[in-house]
C-alpha positions as CSV (number, residue, x, y, z in Angstrom):
1,M,0.1,-0.4,0.1
2,V,1.4,3.5,-1.1
3,I,0.6,6.4,1.3
4,P,1.6,9.8,0.3
5,E,4.2,11.5,2.8
6,Y,1.6,14.0,3.8
7,N,-0.4,11.5,5.2
8,D,1.8,9.4,7.2
9,G,0.1,10.3,10.3
10,K,2.9,12.3,11.9
11,T,1.7,15.6,11.3
12,G,-1.7,17.2,12.8
13,D,-2.8,18.6,9.4
14,H,-4.5,15.9,7.6
15,P,-6.5,17.1,4.9
16,D,-9.0,15.2,4.9
17,L,-9.4,16.3,8.6
18,I,-9.4,20.2,7.8
19,R,-12.0,21.8,9.3
20,D,-14.2,24.6,8.4
21,S,-13.6,27.7,10.5
22,R,-17.3,28.5,10.0
23,K,-19.9,27.2,12.4
24,A,-22.0,24.3,10.6
25,T,-25.1,26.8,10.8
26,E,-23.2,29.8,9.0
27,I,-22.6,26.8,6.2
28,L,-26.7,25.9,6.4
29,A,-27.1,29.3,6.2
30,D,-24.8,30.6,2.9
31,E,-26.4,27.2,1.2
32,K,-30.1,27.8,2.3
33,T,-31.5,31.7,2.0
34,D,-34.9,32.3,1.4
35,T,-35.7,34.4,-2.0
36,R,-39.1,35.2,-0.7
37,K,-37.7,37.7,2.0
38,G,-35.0,38.7,-0.2
39,G,-32.5,36.8,1.1
40,Q,-32.9,37.1,4.4
41,T,-31.8,35.1,7.0
42,E,-33.2,34.1,10.5
43,A,-31.0,36.1,13.7
44,E,-31.7,33.0,15.8
45,S,-28.6,31.9,17.8
46,K,-28.6,28.7,17.8
47,P,-26.6,26.1,20.0
48,Q,-23.2,24.1,18.8
49,Q,-24.3,20.9,17.2
50,R,-22.8,18.0,18.5
51,I,-23.5,14.1,17.6
52,I,-22.8,11.1,19.0
53,V,-21.1,8.5,16.8
54,D,-20.0,4.7,17.5
55,M,-16.5,4.1,17.6
56,R,-16.7,1.7,15.0
57,E,-17.9,4.0,12.8
58,F,-14.8,6.0,12.4
59,R,-13.3,3.4,9.9
60,S,-16.0,5.4,7.6
61,E,-15.9,8.9,5.8
62,L,-18.9,10.2,8.0
63,P,-17.1,11.3,11.0
64,S,-14.2,12.9,9.4
65,L,-17.1,14.5,7.0
66,I,-19.4,15.6,9.9
67,H,-16.0,17.6,11.7
68,K,-15.2,19.3,8.3
69,R,-19.0,20.9,8.6
70,G,-18.2,22.3,12.1
71,I,-19.9,19.9,14.2
72,D,-18.7,18.4,17.4
73,I,-18.7,14.6,17.7
74,D,-18.8,12.6,20.8
75,P,-16.9,9.1,20.3
76,V,-18.5,6.5,22.0
77,T,-19.1,2.9,22.4
78,I,-22.7,1.7,22.1
79,E,-23.6,-1.1,23.4
80,F,-26.7,-3.5,22.6
81,R,-28.1,-5.9,24.9
82,Y,-30.7,-8.0,24.2
83,P,-33.5,-9.6,26.5
């Protein structure tokens, strides 16, 4: 397997994990503007978004995409118990 030098894991600036400096709500506000209101956006202060992600899901790309959008991730191990 060939890994580029910048992806060797020795530095903290992996290109896939670079986080957008804007908040997730700002990104959504840029994408969704209501043309009926002349492009005005609602001035609501929303709390920082957090998502709970099972540790096994960190093998996929989804957690890094969520992190890029500026959403905080809480990694946990979710246990399932059957009766």
